[in-house]
FIKOLKE-630098 format. One record per residue (C-alpha): residue number from 1; residue in three letters; x, y, z. Coordinates in steps of 0.001 Angstrom, whole numbers, plus 524288, in hexadecimal, padded with zeros to 5 digits. Layout:
N
+-----+------+-------+-------+-------+
|  nr | rest |     X |     Y |     Z |
+-----+------+-------+-------+-------+
| NUM |  ALA |     X |     Y |     Z |
...
+-----+------+-------+-------+-------+
***
This chain:
90
+-----+------+-------+-------+-------+
|  nr | rest |     X |     Y |     Z |
+-----+------+-------+-------+-------+
|   1 |  MET | 957F5 | 5F127 | 355C0 |
|   2 |  GLU | 95DFA | 5FDF8 | 352B3 |
|   3 |  LYS | 95A68 | 5FCB7 | 34434 |
|   4 |  LEU | 94C2A | 5FA68 | 347F5 |
|   5 |  LYS | 94C87 | 6066F | 35093 |
|   6 |  SER | 953D7 | 60F45 | 346CC |
|   7 |  GLU | 94B2A | 60B74 | 33B47 |
|   8 |  GLY | 93E97 | 60D3A | 3429C |
|   9 |  HIS | 93A08 | 5FF1C | 3421B |
|  10 |  ILE | 935D2 | 5FEB5 | 3504F |
|  11 |  THR | 926F8 | 60294 | 34FD0 |
|  12 |  PHE | 921C8 | 5FEBC | 35D20 |
|  13 |  LYS | 9270A | 5FD35 | 36AB0 |
|  14 |  TYR | 921AF | 5F85C | 37720 |
|  15 |  MET | 91F6A | 604CF | 37F47 |
|  16 |  ASP | 919A9 | 60769 | 38CBB |
|  17 |  LYS | 90F50 | 61170 | 38F1D |
|  18 |  ASN | 9192E | 61BF4 | 39011 |
|  19 |  GLY | 91F75 | 618DF | 3829C |
|  20 |  LYS | 92B89 | 61240 | 387E5 |
|  21 |  GLU | 93113 | 60571 | 38278 |
|  22 |  SER | 92CA9 | 5FACA | 38BC6 |
|  23 |  ASN | 92FD4 | 5ED3B | 39021 |
|  24 |  TYR | 926BD | 5E1F4 | 39460 |
|  25 |  PRO | 91B28 | 5E1EF | 395B8 |
|  26 |  ILE | 9198F | 5ED13 | 38BAA |
|  27 |  ASN | 923D7 | 5E6CF | 3830B |
|  28 |  PRO | 91ECA | 5D8AE | 384F0 |
|  29 |  ASN | 928F7 | 5D204 | 37C65 |
|  30 |  GLY | 93537 | 5D94A | 3812A |
|  31 |  SER | 93829 | 5DE7F | 37375 |
|  32 |  VAL | 944FA | 5E5B9 | 37216 |
|  33 |  ASP | 94357 | 5F47C | 3736E |
|  34 |  SER | 934AE | 5F249 | 3758C |
|  35 |  ILE | 93296 | 5F084 | 36709 |
|  36 |  ALA | 924FC | 5EC2C | 3635F |
|  37 |  GLY | 92484 | 5EEF6 | 35513 |
|  38 |  LEU | 92D9E | 5F009 | 3492F |
|  39 |  THR | 92B59 | 5F44E | 33B44 |
|  40 |  ASP | 93285 | 5F1C1 | 32EC5 |
|  41 |  SER | 93942 | 5FCAA | 326BA |
|  42 |  THR | 92CE1 | 5FFE7 | 31F7A |
|  43 |  GLY | 924E7 | 60144 | 32BA0 |
|  44 |  ARG | 91A6A | 5F8A8 | 325CE |
|  45 |  VAL | 91E1D | 5EC05 | 32C71 |
|  46 |  LEU | 91BF5 | 5EBA7 | 33B7C |
|  47 |  GLY | 9203D | 5E149 | 344FB |
|  48 |  LEU | 918E4 | 5E2E2 | 35200 |
|  49 |  MET | 91A62 | 5DAB6 | 35E48 |
|  50 |  PRO | 90E74 | 5DFA2 | 365AD |
|  51 |  HIS | 901CE | 5DA5D | 360AA |
|  52 |  PRO | 8F853 | 5E5A6 | 35EDE |
|  53 |  GLU | 8EE48 | 5DCAC | 35867 |
|  54 |  ARG | 8EC42 | 5D601 | 36574 |
|  55 |  TYR | 8E405 | 5E117 | 36A55 |
|  56 |  ILE | 8DCD4 | 5E887 | 35FC7 |
|  57 |  ARG | 8CF12 | 5E4F5 | 363BD |
|  58 |  PRO | 8C902 | 5E684 | 3714F |
|  59 |  THR | 8C61D | 5D7D7 | 3721A |
|  60 |  GLN | 8D48D | 5D4AB | 370AD |
|  61 |  HIS | 8D7B5 | 5DB3E | 37DE4 |
|  62 |  PRO | 8D833 | 5D130 | 388FD |
|  63 |  HIS | 8CEC1 | 5D953 | 39142 |
|  64 |  TRP | 8C626 | 5DD89 | 385AD |
|  65 |  SER | 8B956 | 5DB84 | 38C30 |
|  66 |  ARG | 8BD41 | 5E503 | 39745 |
|  67 |  LEU | 8C221 | 5EFA5 | 38E6F |
|  68 |  LYS | 8BA9B | 5FC57 | 38F04 |
|  69 |  ASN | 8BF19 | 60110 | 381E8 |
|  70 |  LYS | 8BCFA | 5F636 | 37818 |
|  71 |  THR | 8C33A | 5FC73 | 36C31 |
|  72 |  ASP | 8CE61 | 5F7B6 | 363E5 |
|  73 |  GLY | 8DAC6 | 5F518 | 36B9F |
|  74 |  ASP | 8E54C | 5FF44 | 36B67 |
|  75 |  ARG | 8EDF3 | 5F5FD | 3637A |
|  76 |  MET | 8E460 | 5F7C9 | 35820 |
|  77 |  THR | 8EB7C | 604E7 | 35607 |
|  78 |  ILE | 8F6CE | 5FEC0 | 34ECD |
|  79 |  PHE | 8EDC3 | 5F87E | 3450D |
|  80 |  ASN | 8E59B | 60503 | 3431F |
|  81 |  ASN | 8F24F | 60C8A | 340E6 |
|  82 |  ALA | 8F6DF | 602DB | 336A4 |
|  83 |  VAL | 8EA49 | 6039B | 32F44 |
|  84 |  ARG | 8EA30 | 6128A | 32FBD |
|  85 |  PHE | 8F841 | 612DA | 32AF2 |
|  86 |  ILE | 8F53F | 60A26 | 31F14 |
|  87 |  LYS | 8E93A | 611ED | 31B9C |
|  88 |  GLU | 8F0B4 | 61EB4 | 31BF9 |
|  89 |  ASN | 8FCB0 | 619D6 | 314D0 |
|  90 |  PHE | 8F88D | 61006 | 30B07 |
+-----+------+-------+-------+-------+
***
């Protein structure tokens, strides 16, 4: 665990709205140190426990028909950022 921390492999953590590491229900699987994502030493391989792809379109939200703002889900941000990074760096 210390090696993961010291080498910067922890990329995502479960945090509350105040930016503090959190337990259930924000950390739904009870992961150690609220870790939600890890990366390899190159930073190009990401292991991620939350599933951002589950809500990238309005119709994927359980109450989508009642949503006022029917735009892409906030979890689409991770995919947009990845595309932008690739376009800018490769």
